[in-house]
VMD Tcl script that builds the backbone (N, CA, C; Angstrom):
set m [mol new atoms 486]
animate dup $m
set s [atomselect $m all]
$s set {name element resname resid chain x y z} {
  {N N MET 1 A 5.103 -24.518 5.431}
  {CA C MET 1 A 4.090 -24.034 4.507}
  {C C MET 1 A 3.247 -22.959 5.184}
  {N N ILE 2 A 2.966 -21.933 4.448}
  {CA C ILE 2 A 2.175 -20.825 4.964}
  {C C ILE 2 A 0.691 -21.159 4.871}
  {N N GLY 3 A 0.034 -21.093 6.026}
  {CA C GLY 3 A -1.395 -21.383 6.074}
  {C C GLY 3 A -2.234 -20.168 5.704}
  {N N LYS 4 A -3.537 -20.391 5.652}
  {CA C LYS 4 A -4.476 -19.344 5.243}
  {C C LYS 4 A -4.437 -18.134 6.187}
  {N N ARG 5 A -4.415 -18.381 7.497}
  {CA C ARG 5 A -4.388 -17.266 8.462}
  {C C ARG 5 A -3.117 -16.437 8.321}
  {N N MET 6 A -1.987 -17.116 8.137}
  {CA C MET 6 A -0.726 -16.399 7.999}
  {C C MET 6 A -0.697 -15.639 6.675}
  {N N SER 7 A -1.207 -16.240 5.633}
  {CA C SER 7 A -1.270 -15.579 4.340}
  {C C SER 7 A -2.084 -14.289 4.438}
  {N N GLU 8 A -3.225 -14.369 5.084}
  {CA C GLU 8 A -4.084 -13.199 5.277}
  {C C GLU 8 A -3.357 -12.132 6.090}
  {N N ALA 9 A -2.680 -12.552 7.150}
  {CA C ALA 9 A -1.969 -11.607 8.016}
  {C C ALA 9 A -0.802 -10.943 7.272}
  {N N LEU 10 A -0.089 -11.699 6.458}
  {CA C LEU 10 A 1.014 -11.120 5.680}
  {C C LEU 10 A 0.491 -10.134 4.639}
  {N N ASN 11 A -0.644 -10.451 4.020}
  {CA C ASN 11 A -1.255 -9.509 3.084}
  {C C ASN 11 A -1.670 -8.222 3.806}
  {N N ASN 12 A -2.174 -8.361 5.024}
  {CA C ASN 12 A -2.518 -7.175 5.812}
  {C C ASN 12 A -1.268 -6.353 6.128}
  {N N GLN 13 A -0.161 -7.044 6.379}
  {CA C GLN 13 A 1.076 -6.338 6.692}
  {C C GLN 13 A 1.597 -5.579 5.470}
  {N N ILE 14 A 1.468 -6.179 4.302}
  {CA C ILE 14 A 1.856 -5.481 3.075}
  {C C ILE 14 A 1.058 -4.187 2.958}
  {N N ASN 15 A -0.237 -4.278 3.197}
  {CA C ASN 15 A -1.100 -3.108 3.121}
  {C C ASN 15 A -0.655 -2.041 4.128}
  {N N ALA 16 A -0.292 -2.474 5.333}
  {CA C ALA 16 A 0.152 -1.533 6.362}
  {C C ALA 16 A 1.471 -0.871 5.974}
  {N N GLU 17 A 2.364 -1.634 5.360}
  {CA C GLU 17 A 3.650 -1.062 4.936}
  {C C GLU 17 A 3.450 -0.040 3.816}
  {N N VAL 18 A 2.560 -0.348 2.881}
  {CA C VAL 18 A 2.282 0.590 1.790}
  {C C VAL 18 A 1.598 1.841 2.348}
  {N N TRP 19 A 0.664 1.659 3.288}
  {CA C TRP 19 A 0.015 2.815 3.914}
  {C C TRP 19 A 1.056 3.683 4.608}
  {N N SER 20 A 1.974 3.051 5.341}
  {CA C SER 20 A 3.039 3.796 6.014}
  {C C SER 20 A 3.879 4.567 4.997}
  {N N ALA 21 A 4.173 3.929 3.870}
  {CA C ALA 21 A 4.957 4.592 2.821}
  {C C ALA 21 A 4.242 5.845 2.334}
  {N N PHE 22 A 2.944 5.748 2.110}
  {CA C PHE 22 A 2.191 6.911 1.638}
  {C C PHE 22 A 2.093 7.980 2.725}
  {N N LEU 23 A 2.006 7.564 3.979}
  {CA C LEU 23 A 2.021 8.533 5.077}
  {C C LEU 23 A 3.330 9.324 5.042}
  {N N TYR 24 A 4.448 8.625 4.894}
  {CA C TYR 24 A 5.745 9.303 4.860}
  {C C TYR 24 A 5.889 10.191 3.621}
  {N N LEU 25 A 5.365 9.764 2.506}
  {CA C LEU 25 A 5.407 10.609 1.310}
  {C C LEU 25 A 4.575 11.872 1.534}
  {N N SER 26 A 3.430 11.714 2.170}
  {CA C SER 26 A 2.587 12.864 2.490}
  {C C SER 26 A 3.325 13.806 3.446}
  {N N MET 27 A 4.027 13.249 4.409}
  {CA C MET 27 A 4.807 14.070 5.335}
  {C C MET 27 A 5.932 14.793 4.596}
  {N N SER 28 A 6.550 14.123 3.644}
  {CA C SER 28 A 7.611 14.744 2.859}
  {C C SER 28 A 7.083 15.961 2.105}
  {N N LEU 29 A 5.928 15.804 1.491}
  {CA C LEU 29 A 5.327 16.915 0.742}
  {C C LEU 29 A 4.960 18.068 1.675}
  {N N ALA 30 A 4.409 17.730 2.843}
  {CA C ALA 30 A 4.035 18.777 3.807}
  {C C ALA 30 A 5.277 19.483 4.341}
  {N N ALA 31 A 6.333 18.734 4.606}
  {CA C ALA 31 A 7.574 19.349 5.099}
  {C C ALA 31 A 8.168 20.281 4.049}
  {N N THR 32 A 8.082 19.886 2.788}
  {CA C THR 32 A 8.566 20.758 1.717}
  {C C THR 32 A 7.784 22.066 1.710}
  {N N GLU 33 A 6.469 21.989 1.833}
  {CA C GLU 33 A 5.640 23.194 1.850}
  {C C GLU 33 A 5.969 24.086 3.041}
  {N N MET 34 A 6.432 23.486 4.148}
  {CA C MET 34 A 6.778 24.242 5.351}
  {C C MET 34 A 8.244 24.704 5.312}
  {N N CYS 35 A 8.930 24.438 4.197}
  {CA C CYS 35 A 10.336 24.821 3.993}
  {C C CYS 35 A 11.318 24.058 4.879}
  {N N TRP 36 A 10.943 22.857 5.292}
  {CA C TRP 36 A 11.845 21.969 6.023}
  {C C TRP 36 A 12.366 20.930 5.029}
  {N N ARG 37 A 13.296 21.339 4.185}
  {CA C ARG 37 A 13.786 20.499 3.090}
  {C C ARG 37 A 14.550 19.263 3.588}
  {N N GLY 38 A 15.291 19.405 4.671}
  {CA C GLY 38 A 16.004 18.247 5.224}
  {C C GLY 38 A 15.028 17.194 5.717}
  {N N ALA 39 A 14.016 17.631 6.439}
  {CA C ALA 39 A 12.996 16.703 6.936}
  {C C ALA 39 A 12.237 16.079 5.766}
  {N N ALA 40 A 11.966 16.882 4.742}
  {CA C ALA 40 A 11.280 16.344 3.555}
  {C C ALA 40 A 12.103 15.216 2.946}
  {N N HIS 41 A 13.408 15.414 2.877}
  {CA C HIS 41 A 14.303 14.368 2.365}
  {C C HIS 41 A 14.242 13.131 3.257}
  {N N TRP 42 A 14.299 13.330 4.576}
  {CA C TRP 42 A 14.251 12.219 5.542}
  {C C TRP 42 A 12.963 11.418 5.363}
  {N N PHE 43 A 11.836 12.115 5.264}
  {CA C PHE 43 A 10.549 11.431 5.096}
  {C C PHE 43 A 10.487 10.689 3.762}
  {N N ARG 44 A 11.062 11.262 2.717}
  {CA C ARG 44 A 11.058 10.586 1.417}
  {C C ARG 44 A 11.887 9.302 1.495}
  {N N LYS 45 A 13.022 9.362 2.179}
  {CA C LYS 45 A 13.841 8.151 2.366}
  {C C LYS 45 A 13.064 7.113 3.177}
  {N N GLN 46 A 12.308 7.577 4.140}
  {CA C GLN 46 A 11.494 6.662 4.941}
  {C C GLN 46 A 10.396 6.036 4.075}
  {N N HIS 47 A 9.827 6.824 3.166}
  {CA C HIS 47 A 8.847 6.295 2.210}
  {C C HIS 47 A 9.458 5.136 1.417}
  {N N GLU 48 A 10.659 5.357 0.897}
  {CA C GLU 48 A 11.343 4.321 0.117}
  {C C GLU 48 A 11.587 3.069 0.961}
  {N N GLU 49 A 11.973 3.281 2.218}
  {CA C GLU 49 A 12.236 2.151 3.108}
  {C C GLU 49 A 10.976 1.327 3.363}
  {N N GLU 50 A 9.863 2.005 3.582}
  {CA C GLU 50 A 8.607 1.285 3.825}
  {C C GLU 50 A 8.184 0.489 2.589}
  {N N MET 51 A 8.414 1.041 1.420}
  {CA C MET 51 A 8.107 0.291 0.194}
  {C C MET 51 A 9.009 -0.946 0.080}
  {N N ARG 52 A 10.279 -0.802 0.473}
  {CA C ARG 52 A 11.170 -1.979 0.473}
  {C C ARG 52 A 10.646 -3.046 1.424}
  {N N HIS 53 A 10.112 -2.621 2.564}
  {CA C HIS 53 A 9.538 -3.586 3.507}
  {C C HIS 53 A 8.380 -4.339 2.857}
  {N N ALA 54 A 7.507 -3.603 2.173}
  {CA C ALA 54 A 6.372 -4.235 1.500}
  {C C ALA 54 A 6.862 -5.244 0.464}
  {N N PHE 55 A 7.840 -4.839 -0.336}
  {CA C PHE 55 A 8.351 -5.748 -1.369}
  {C C PHE 55 A 9.078 -6.938 -0.773}
  {N N LYS 56 A 9.690 -6.770 0.370}
  {CA C LYS 56 A 10.359 -7.894 1.042}
  {C C LYS 56 A 9.324 -8.970 1.392}
  {N N ILE 57 A 8.173 -8.534 1.893}
  {CA C ILE 57 A 7.105 -9.487 2.231}
  {C C ILE 57 A 6.520 -10.088 0.955}
  {N N ILE 58 A 6.303 -9.261 -0.052}
  {CA C ILE 58 A 5.775 -9.765 -1.333}
  {C C ILE 58 A 6.702 -10.828 -1.901}
  {N N ASP 59 A 7.995 -10.546 -1.927}
  {CA C ASP 59 A 8.966 -11.510 -2.465}
  {C C ASP 59 A 8.950 -12.811 -1.670}
  {N N TYR 60 A 8.860 -12.706 -0.348}
  {CA C TYR 60 A 8.810 -13.901 0.495}
  {C C TYR 60 A 7.565 -14.726 0.166}
  {N N MET 61 A 6.428 -14.065 0.060}
  {CA C MET 61 A 5.196 -14.787 -0.239}
  {C C MET 61 A 5.261 -15.446 -1.615}
  {N N GLU 62 A 5.806 -14.725 -2.581}
  {CA C GLU 62 A 5.944 -15.314 -3.919}
  {C C GLU 62 A 6.889 -16.513 -3.893}
  {N N ASP 63 A 7.979 -16.417 -3.128}
  {CA C ASP 63 A 8.905 -17.554 -2.993}
  {C C ASP 63 A 8.216 -18.763 -2.373}
  {N N GLN 64 A 7.199 -18.503 -1.556}
  {CA C GLN 64 A 6.456 -19.575 -0.901}
  {C C GLN 64 A 5.202 -19.981 -1.699}
  {N N SER 65 A 5.065 -19.424 -2.892}
  {CA C SER 65 A 3.909 -19.700 -3.766}
  {C C SER 65 A 2.573 -19.374 -3.093}
  {N N VAL 66 A 2.557 -18.256 -2.381}
  {CA C VAL 66 A 1.353 -17.801 -1.690}
  {C C VAL 66 A 0.807 -16.585 -2.432}
  {N N HIS 67 A -0.497 -16.530 -2.597}
  {CA C HIS 67 A -1.145 -15.425 -3.299}
  {C C HIS 67 A -0.958 -14.105 -2.552}
  {N N VAL 68 A -0.505 -13.094 -3.263}
  {CA C VAL 68 A -0.392 -11.747 -2.722}
  {C C VAL 68 A -1.618 -10.976 -3.186}
  {N N ALA 69 A -2.366 -10.452 -2.229}
  {CA C ALA 69 A -3.599 -9.724 -2.542}
  {C C ALA 69 A -3.380 -8.236 -2.327}
  {N N MET 70 A -3.398 -7.487 -3.404}
  {CA C MET 70 A -3.283 -6.034 -3.293}
  {C C MET 70 A -4.646 -5.473 -2.904}
  {N N ARG 71 A -4.625 -4.651 -1.870}
  {CA C ARG 71 A -5.860 -4.068 -1.362}
  {C C ARG 71 A -5.760 -2.553 -1.371}
  {N N PRO 72 A -6.881 -1.890 -1.420}
  {CA C PRO 72 A -6.841 -0.426 -1.336}
  {C C PRO 72 A -6.309 -0.004 0.032}
  {N N ILE 73 A -5.625 1.120 0.047}
  {CA C ILE 73 A -5.151 1.625 1.335}
  {C C ILE 73 A -6.125 2.683 1.843}
  {N N ALA 74 A -6.175 2.772 3.160}
  {CA C ALA 74 A -7.053 3.758 3.789}
  {C C ALA 74 A -6.497 5.163 3.561}
  {N N GLU 75 A -7.362 6.135 3.683}
  {CA C GLU 75 A -6.937 7.529 3.534}
  {C C GLU 75 A -5.897 7.854 4.601}
  {N N PHE 76 A -4.980 8.728 4.266}
  {CA C PHE 76 A -3.904 9.106 5.186}
  {C C PHE 76 A -3.906 10.623 5.340}
  {N N PRO 77 A -3.341 11.124 6.437}
  {CA C PRO 77 A -3.306 12.576 6.664}
  {C C PRO 77 A -2.447 13.294 5.638}
  {N N THR 78 A -2.754 14.563 5.428}
  {CA C THR 78 A -1.982 15.376 4.481}
  {C C THR 78 A -1.571 16.717 5.077}
  {N N HIS 79 A -1.916 16.974 6.325}
  {CA C HIS 79 A -1.586 18.255 6.944}
  {C C HIS 79 A -1.199 18.049 8.406}
  {N N TRP 80 A -0.168 18.770 8.826}
  {CA C TRP 80 A 0.279 18.777 10.216}
  {C C TRP 80 A 0.553 20.209 10.614}
  {N N ASP 81 A 0.385 20.510 11.890}
  {CA C ASP 81 A 0.606 21.874 12.380}
  {C C ASP 81 A 2.084 22.209 12.555}
  {N N SER 82 A 2.909 21.162 12.696}
  {CA C SER 82 A 4.333 21.421 12.928}
  {C C SER 82 A 5.151 20.203 12.501}
  {N N LEU 83 A 6.432 20.440 12.387}
  {CA C LEU 83 A 7.353 19.351 12.081}
  {C C LEU 83 A 7.364 18.333 13.222}
  {N N LEU 84 A 7.335 18.815 14.440}
  {CA C LEU 84 A 7.288 17.928 15.601}
  {C C LEU 84 A 6.054 17.033 15.537}
  {N N ALA 85 A 4.918 17.589 15.170}
  {CA C ALA 85 A 3.685 16.795 15.063}
  {C C ALA 85 A 3.842 15.676 14.035}
  {N N MET 86 A 4.559 15.954 12.955}
  {CA C MET 86 A 4.805 14.915 11.939}
  {C C MET 86 A 5.611 13.768 12.532}
  {N N PHE 87 A 6.675 14.107 13.237}
  {CA C PHE 87 A 7.522 13.059 13.799}
  {C C PHE 87 A 6.806 12.302 14.919}
  {N N GLU 88 A 5.964 12.991 15.671}
  {CA C GLU 88 A 5.183 12.294 16.699}
  {C C GLU 88 A 4.221 11.296 16.046}
  {N N GLU 89 A 3.608 11.685 14.941}
  {CA C GLU 89 A 2.731 10.755 14.233}
  {C C GLU 89 A 3.531 9.612 13.613}
  {N N ALA 90 A 4.729 9.924 13.126}
  {CA C ALA 90 A 5.595 8.883 12.571}
  {C C ALA 90 A 5.926 7.848 13.645}
  {N N LEU 91 A 6.223 8.309 14.857}
  {CA C LEU 91 A 6.520 7.376 15.950}
  {C C LEU 91 A 5.303 6.520 16.281}
  {N N ALA 92 A 4.138 7.126 16.342}
  {CA C ALA 92 A 2.910 6.369 16.627}
  {C C ALA 92 A 2.692 5.291 15.559}
  {N N GLN 93 A 2.956 5.636 14.302}
  {CA C GLN 93 A 2.797 4.662 13.219}
  {C C GLN 93 A 3.813 3.542 13.346}
  {N N GLU 94 A 5.053 3.884 13.664}
  {CA C GLU 94 A 6.082 2.844 13.830}
  {C C GLU 94 A 5.732 1.908 14.986}
  {N N GLU 95 A 5.204 2.459 16.064}
  {CA C GLU 95 A 4.794 1.632 17.202}
  {C C GLU 95 A 3.641 0.710 16.811}
  {N N LYS 96 A 2.722 1.216 16.004}
  {CA C LYS 96 A 1.614 0.381 15.525}
  {C C LYS 96 A 2.147 -0.760 14.665}
  {N N VAL 97 A 3.066 -0.452 13.763}
  {CA C VAL 97 A 3.641 -1.481 12.891}
  {C C VAL 97 A 4.412 -2.505 13.724}
  {N N THR 98 A 5.123 -2.041 14.744}
  {CA C THR 98 A 5.829 -2.965 15.628}
  {C C THR 98 A 4.848 -3.955 16.252}
  {N N GLY 99 A 3.728 -3.457 16.715}
  {CA C GLY 99 A 2.706 -4.343 17.283}
  {C C GLY 99 A 2.207 -5.355 16.269}
  {N N MET 100 A 2.042 -4.921 15.027}
  {CA C MET 100 A 1.586 -5.835 13.974}
  {C C MET 100 A 2.635 -6.912 13.688}
  {N N ILE 101 A 3.907 -6.518 13.671}
  {CA C ILE 101 A 4.983 -7.491 13.443}
  {C C ILE 101 A 5.017 -8.501 14.583}
  {N N HIS 102 A 4.876 -8.015 15.814}
  {CA C HIS 102 A 4.859 -8.932 16.960}
  {C C HIS 102 A 3.682 -9.909 16.864}
  {N N ALA 103 A 2.539 -9.419 16.422}
  {CA C ALA 103 A 1.376 -10.300 16.245}
  {C C ALA 103 A 1.646 -11.344 15.169}
  {N N LEU 104 A 2.343 -10.952 14.105}
  {CA C LEU 104 A 2.716 -11.919 13.064}
  {C C LEU 104 A 3.646 -12.989 13.639}
  {N N CYS 105 A 4.591 -12.562 14.459}
  {CA C CYS 105 A 5.506 -13.522 15.098}
  {C C CYS 105 A 4.732 -14.503 15.980}
  {N N ASP 106 A 3.783 -13.969 16.747}
  {CA C ASP 106 A 2.951 -14.836 17.596}
  {C C ASP 106 A 2.170 -15.834 16.751}
  {N N LEU 107 A 1.607 -15.363 15.647}
  {CA C LEU 107 A 0.842 -16.248 14.762}
  {C C LEU 107 A 1.746 -17.311 14.146}
  {N N ALA 108 A 2.933 -16.933 13.715}
  {CA C ALA 108 A 3.866 -17.899 13.137}
  {C C ALA 108 A 4.202 -18.982 14.151}
  {N N SER 109 A 4.370 -18.580 15.399}
  {CA C SER 109 A 4.654 -19.553 16.457}
  {C C SER 109 A 3.464 -20.484 16.683}
  {N N THR 110 A 2.274 -19.905 16.779}
  {CA C THR 110 A 1.055 -20.694 16.984}
  {C C THR 110 A 0.837 -21.694 15.853}
  {N N GLU 111 A 1.126 -21.253 14.634}
  {CA C GLU 111 A 0.892 -22.104 13.460}
  {C C GLU 111 A 2.082 -23.014 13.138}
  {N N HIS 112 A 3.118 -22.954 13.971}
  {CA C HIS 112 A 4.332 -23.756 13.741}
  {C C HIS 112 A 4.903 -23.496 12.349}
  {N N ASP 113 A 4.835 -22.232 11.940}
  {CA C ASP 113 A 5.353 -21.805 10.639}
  {C C ASP 113 A 6.776 -21.279 10.868}
  {N N HIS 114 A 7.723 -22.207 10.919}
  {CA C HIS 114 A 9.103 -21.869 11.279}
  {C C HIS 114 A 9.769 -20.966 10.247}
  {N N ALA 115 A 9.496 -21.190 8.977}
  {CA C ALA 115 A 10.112 -20.370 7.929}
  {C C ALA 115 A 9.679 -18.908 8.067}
  {N N THR 116 A 8.398 -18.688 8.295}
  {CA C THR 116 A 7.910 -17.314 8.440}
  {C C THR 116 A 8.429 -16.704 9.742}
  {N N ALA 117 A 8.525 -17.508 10.791}
  {CA C ALA 117 A 9.064 -17.002 12.057}
  {C C ALA 117 A 10.492 -16.484 11.861}
  {N N VAL 118 A 11.304 -17.242 11.149}
  {CA C VAL 118 A 12.681 -16.813 10.882}
  {C C VAL 118 A 12.688 -15.562 10.005}
  {N N PHE 119 A 11.862 -15.559 8.971}
  {CA C PHE 119 A 11.750 -14.411 8.072}
  {C C PHE 119 A 11.400 -13.143 8.847}
  {N N LEU 120 A 10.504 -13.239 9.808}
  {CA C LEU 120 A 10.014 -12.071 10.543}
  {C C LEU 120 A 11.034 -11.494 11.526}
  {N N HIS 121 A 12.045 -12.266 11.883}
  {CA C HIS 121 A 13.044 -11.766 12.839}
  {C C HIS 121 A 13.713 -10.490 12.323}
  {N N TRP 122 A 13.941 -10.403 11.017}
  {CA C TRP 122 A 14.539 -9.206 10.440}
  {C C TRP 122 A 13.653 -7.986 10.720}
  {N N PHE 123 A 12.348 -8.156 10.587}
  {CA C PHE 123 A 11.410 -7.055 10.805}
  {C C PHE 123 A 11.383 -6.634 12.271}
  {N N VAL 124 A 11.510 -7.594 13.183}
  {CA C VAL 124 A 11.525 -7.264 14.608}
  {C C VAL 124 A 12.706 -6.337 14.897}
  {N N THR 125 A 13.876 -6.707 14.414}
  {CA C THR 125 A 15.072 -5.889 14.611}
  {C C THR 125 A 14.939 -4.538 13.923}
  {N N GLU 126 A 14.396 -4.544 12.724}
  {CA C GLU 126 A 14.209 -3.308 11.958}
  {C C GLU 126 A 13.311 -2.337 12.706}
  {N N GLN 127 A 12.249 -2.829 13.330}
  {CA C GLN 127 A 11.324 -1.948 14.041}
  {C C GLN 127 A 11.973 -1.319 15.264}
  {N N VAL 128 A 12.871 -2.039 15.921}
  {CA C VAL 128 A 13.593 -1.444 17.048}
  {C C VAL 128 A 14.388 -0.236 16.552}
  {N N GLU 129 A 15.066 -0.405 15.418}
  {CA C GLU 129 A 15.848 0.692 14.830}
  {C C GLU 129 A 14.950 1.845 14.389}
  {N N GLU 130 A 13.817 1.505 13.771}
  {CA C GLU 130 A 12.891 2.540 13.280}
  {C C GLU 130 A 12.400 3.411 14.436}
  {N N GLU 131 A 11.931 2.776 15.500}
  {CA C GLU 131 A 11.410 3.529 16.638}
  {C C GLU 131 A 12.500 4.368 17.293}
  {N N ASP 132 A 13.670 3.793 17.465}
  {CA C ASP 132 A 14.765 4.504 18.099}
  {C C ASP 132 A 15.154 5.755 17.306}
  {N N SER 133 A 15.204 5.627 15.998}
  {CA C SER 133 A 15.574 6.744 15.132}
  {C C SER 133 A 14.592 7.902 15.281}
  {N N VAL 134 A 13.316 7.601 15.242}
  {CA C VAL 134 A 12.297 8.660 15.340}
  {C C VAL 134 A 12.266 9.246 16.752}
  {N N LYS 135 A 12.426 8.407 17.765}
  {CA C LYS 135 A 12.448 8.916 19.150}
  {C C LYS 135 A 13.585 9.908 19.345}
  {N N ALA 136 A 14.749 9.613 18.777}
  {CA C ALA 136 A 15.903 10.510 18.919}
  {C C ALA 136 A 15.619 11.870 18.280}
  {N N ILE 137 A 14.974 11.858 17.129}
  {CA C ILE 137 A 14.633 13.116 16.455}
  {C C ILE 137 A 13.651 13.915 17.303}
  {N N ILE 138 A 12.639 13.250 17.833}
  {CA C ILE 138 A 11.634 13.919 18.667}
  {C C ILE 138 A 12.287 14.504 19.921}
  {N N GLU 139 A 13.171 13.742 20.547}
  {CA C GLU 139 A 13.840 14.227 21.764}
  {C C GLU 139 A 14.627 15.503 21.477}
  {N N ARG 140 A 15.347 15.535 20.359}
  {CA C ARG 140 A 16.123 16.727 20.009}
  {C C ARG 140 A 15.191 17.903 19.705}
  {N N MET 141 A 14.087 17.639 19.010}
  {CA C MET 141 A 13.146 18.721 18.696}
  {C C MET 141 A 12.520 19.287 19.968}
  {N N ARG 142 A 12.195 18.424 20.895}
  {CA C ARG 142 A 11.613 18.897 22.152}
  {C C ARG 142 A 12.646 19.652 22.974}
  {N N LEU 143 A 13.889 19.241 22.875}
  {CA C LEU 143 A 14.962 19.895 23.610}
  {C C LEU 143 A 15.132 21.339 23.164}
  {N N VAL 144 A 15.085 21.585 21.861}
  {CA C VAL 144 A 15.319 22.941 21.344}
  {C C VAL 144 A 14.034 23.758 21.226}
  {N N ARG 145 A 12.897 23.096 21.299}
  {CA C ARG 145 A 11.579 23.727 21.232}
  {C C ARG 145 A 11.435 24.682 20.054}
  {N N ASP 146 A 11.321 25.959 20.309}
  {CA C ASP 146 A 11.090 26.937 19.242}
  {C C ASP 146 A 12.357 27.689 18.848}
  {N N ASP 147 A 13.511 27.130 19.156}
  {CA C ASP 147 A 14.774 27.757 18.754}
  {C C ASP 147 A 15.000 27.423 17.278}
  {N N TYR 148 A 14.602 28.371 16.411}
  {CA C TYR 148 A 14.625 28.099 14.975}
  {C C TYR 148 A 16.036 27.889 14.424}
  {N N THR 149 A 17.029 28.470 15.063}
  {CA C THR 149 A 18.406 28.233 14.626}
  {C C THR 149 A 18.762 26.773 14.872}
  {N N ALA 150 A 18.441 26.272 16.047}
  {CA C ALA 150 A 18.713 24.864 16.367}
  {C C ALA 150 A 17.894 23.940 15.464}
  {N N LEU 151 A 16.641 24.293 15.217}
  {CA C LEU 151 A 15.809 23.480 14.324}
  {C C LEU 151 A 16.359 23.487 12.902}
  {N N PHE 152 A 16.893 24.632 12.480}
  {CA C PHE 152 A 17.501 24.711 11.154}
  {C C PHE 152 A 18.665 23.712 11.045}
  {N N PHE 153 A 19.530 23.691 12.055}
  {CA C PHE 153 A 20.662 22.762 12.026}
  {C C PHE 153 A 20.188 21.313 12.086}
  {N N GLN 154 A 19.127 21.075 12.815}
  {CA C GLN 154 A 18.551 19.730 12.860}
  {C C GLN 154 A 18.002 19.349 11.491}
  {N N ASP 155 A 17.380 20.294 10.827}
  {CA C ASP 155 A 16.843 20.045 9.491}
  {C C ASP 155 A 17.969 19.707 8.517}
  {N N VAL 156 A 19.069 20.427 8.613}
  {CA C VAL 156 A 20.226 20.141 7.754}
  {C C VAL 156 A 20.703 18.710 7.993}
  {N N GLU 157 A 20.774 18.310 9.262}
  {CA C GLU 157 A 21.197 16.943 9.603}
  {C C GLU 157 A 20.229 15.908 9.038}
  {N N LEU 158 A 18.938 16.164 9.121}
  {CA C LEU 158 A 17.952 15.234 8.570}
  {C C LEU 158 A 18.133 15.077 7.065}
  {N N GLY 159 A 18.547 16.138 6.400}
  {CA C GLY 159 A 18.764 16.115 4.963}
  {C C GLY 159 A 19.963 15.291 4.545}
  {N N GLU 160 A 20.813 14.922 5.486}
  {CA C GLU 160 A 22.004 14.139 5.181}
  {C C GLU 160 A 21.752 12.630 5.206}
  {N N ARG 161 A 20.529 12.234 5.487}
  {CA C ARG 161 A 20.219 10.805 5.513}
  {C C ARG 161 A 20.465 10.187 4.146}
  {N N VAL 162 A 21.141 9.064 4.143}
  {CA C VAL 162 A 21.457 8.385 2.879}
  {C C VAL 162 A 20.420 7.336 2.570}
}
mol reanalyze $m
mol bondsrecalc $m
mol representation Tube
mol addrep $m
């Protein structure tokens, strides 16, 4: 059974996932304005993924008959100086979310909430993939620096995300 502390923490995580989704949507719009259409597509797909994460938690809480509390999300950025800056911020956000997931796992263990502990394992694995994906993009962008031809090809690759 999910206790009050875990319920509160899961509601906070839903809020964080929705905030992340809006951050990625904002990045998608900014990338479009900067003519990085592939990156805009990548960020939009990431927006969709973050919303799926939020709904995964919502569905779990509803299955456990726990109240889901929708809360306002904090303001998010809408402008970046470069595509690299967007991906660096995306990595920082993913690292923050990873820390939150780890804290949820710790709380589930402390509260002997075995069902939630098992449920959260998927998120732990997902965050490893999320961070790795963004790190790889950043590494390639730093490698080519201001070589716009190389960045163009990277943008095309980002646009191929399914």
